[in-house]
C-alpha positions in Angstrom: -16.8 -4.1 4.9 -15.1 -4.1 1.3 -11.6 -4.2 0.3 -10.4 -1.0 0.4 -11.8 -0.6 3.9 -9.7 -3.5 5.5 -6.5 -2.3 3.4 -6.9 1.0 4.8 -7.2 -0.1 8.2 -4.0 -2.1 7.9 -2.0 0.8 6.8 -3.3 2.5 9.6 -2.2 0.0 12.1 0.7 -0.2 10.7 1.7 3.4 10.7 0.0 3.7 14.1 2.8 1.3 16.1 0.3 -1.0 17.2 0.9 -4.2 17.6 -2.2 -5.6 17.6 -6.0 -4.8 16.7 -9.0 -6.9 16.8 -12.5 -5.9 14.9 -15.5 -7.7 14.9 -18.4 -6.8 13.3 -21.7 -8.7 11.7 -20.5 -11.2 9.6 -16.7 -10.2 9.8 -14.0 -10.8 12.5 -10.5 -9.5 11.5 -7.3 -9.6 13.4 -4.2 -7.3 12.1 -1.3 -8.1 14.1 2.5 -6.0 13.3 5.4 -6.5 14.9 7.3 -8.5 11.9 8.6 -6.7 9.0 4.8 -6.5 7.5 1.6 -7.0 9.5 -0.5 -10.5 9.3 -4.2 -9.8 8.8 -6.5 -12.8 9.5 -10.1 -12.4 8.5 -12.4 -14.8 9.3 -16.6 -15.3 8.0 -18.6 -15.6 11.1 -21.5 -16.0 12.7 -23.0 -12.4 14.1 -20.9 -10.8 16.4 -22.1 -8.0 18.8 -18.9 -6.7 20.1 -16.7 -4.5 18.5 -13.2 -4.1 20.2 -10.5 -1.4 19.8 -11.8 0.4 16.5 -13.1 3.6 18.6 -9.6 4.4 19.9 -7.9 3.9 16.8 -10.3 6.0 14.6 -9.3 9.0 16.0 -5.7 9.6 14.7 -7.0 8.6 11.0 -7.6 12.2 9.8 -4.4 13.6 10.7 -2.2 10.8 9.5 -3.9 10.6 6.7 -4.4 14.5 5.3 -1.2 15.5 5.4 0.1 12.9 2.8 -3.0 13.7 0.5 -2.5 17.3 0.4 1.1 17.2 -0.5 0.3 14.6 -3.1 -2.4 16.7 -4.9 0.2 19.3 -4.9 3.2 17.6 -6.3 1.1 15.6 -9.1 0.2 18.4 -11.8 4.3 18.8 -12.7 5.0 14.8 -12.2 4.1 11.6 -14.9 2.7 8.9 -13.0 3.4 5.2 -12.7 -0.3 3.2 -12.1 -0.7 -0.4 -11.1 -1.9 -2.3 -14.3 -3.1 -5.2 -12.1 -4.4 -6.1 -8.6 -2.1 -7.5 -6.1 0.4 -7.0 -3.6 3.6 -4.9 -4.4 7.1 -5.7 -4.0 9.9 -2.9 -4.5 12.7 -6.0 -4.8 12.8 -9.0 -7.1 13.8 -11.2 -4.2 14.2 -10.3 -0.4 18.1 -10.4 -0.2 18.5 -8.2 -3.5 17.9 -4.4 -3.8 15.2 -2.6 -4.5 14.3 -2.3 -8.1 14.0 2.0 -7.8 14.6 4.7 -5.1 13.5 8.7 -4.9 16.4 10.1 -7.5 17.1 7.2 -9.7 17.0 8.1 -13.0 14.7 5.5 -15.5 13.7 4.6 -19.0 11.0 3.2 -21.0 10.8 -0.3 -20.2 12.9 -0.2 -17.0 11.2 -2.5 -14.3 10.1 -0.4 -11.1 8.8 -3.3 -9.2 6.9 -6.4 -9.1 3.2 -6.9 -8.3 2.3 -10.6 -7.1 -1.3 -11.9 -8.2 -2.4 -15.3 -7.7 1.0 -16.7 -7.1 2.5 -15.4 -10.0 5.3 -12.0 -10.0 4.2 -9.6 -12.8 7.2 -7.1 -13.4 6.0 -3.6 -13.9 7.8 -1.6 -16.7 8.1 1.8 -17.0 6.3 3.1 -20.0 7.9 6.6 -19.3 11.2 8.2 -18.9 12.6 10.6 -16.2 13.8 10.4 -12.4 11.6 9.1 -9.4 10.6 11.6 -7.5 8.1 9.9 -5.1 7.2 6.6 -4.3 3.3 6.3 -3.1 3.5 2.8 -2.2 5.3 0.9 0.7 6.9 -2.6 0.1 4.6 -5.7 0.3 1.5 -3.5 0.2 -1.7 -4.6 -1.1 -2.2 -2.4 -4.5 -5.1 -1.7 -6.4 -5.9 -1.7 -10.6 -4.6 2.0 -11.7 -3.4 3.0 -8.2 -0.8 4.9 -8.7 2.7 3.9 -7.6 5.3 6.2 -8.5 5.6 10.4 -9.8 8.4 10.7 -12.4 9.7 14.1 -13.3 10.1 13.6 -17.3 12.4 16.9 -17.5 
């Protein structure tokens, strides 16, 4: 199981409202628990295990949940500029838990404005906009893992 499959599973569990999902495969055991403000994930490399619990029940709703947002995003992106992640890490929309978010939908930004921070290897990297305009869509939730070149924000340059 690669990191993208794990990230997809985490996002699905967070959106589904399930409080806990356990997945055991050949050499990987994953437990995802929700109930706090962010999901907890435990991954353990272990000896081969024959049982798989709960993913078959959770697999059915994936298509409807994922299909609608991706169809909308493909229509909107043609006229908007995209701010993408320059690194792999965990995205945070606030400078600290007690501070307000950097940008909201409708926020006007200029080139050089900080739009979020990405934590990579215990370092917090400020992500600055390279474009000016108005934030029209936020594509990643707070405290979510992001990949290199993953779209984060859509900006209307007009």
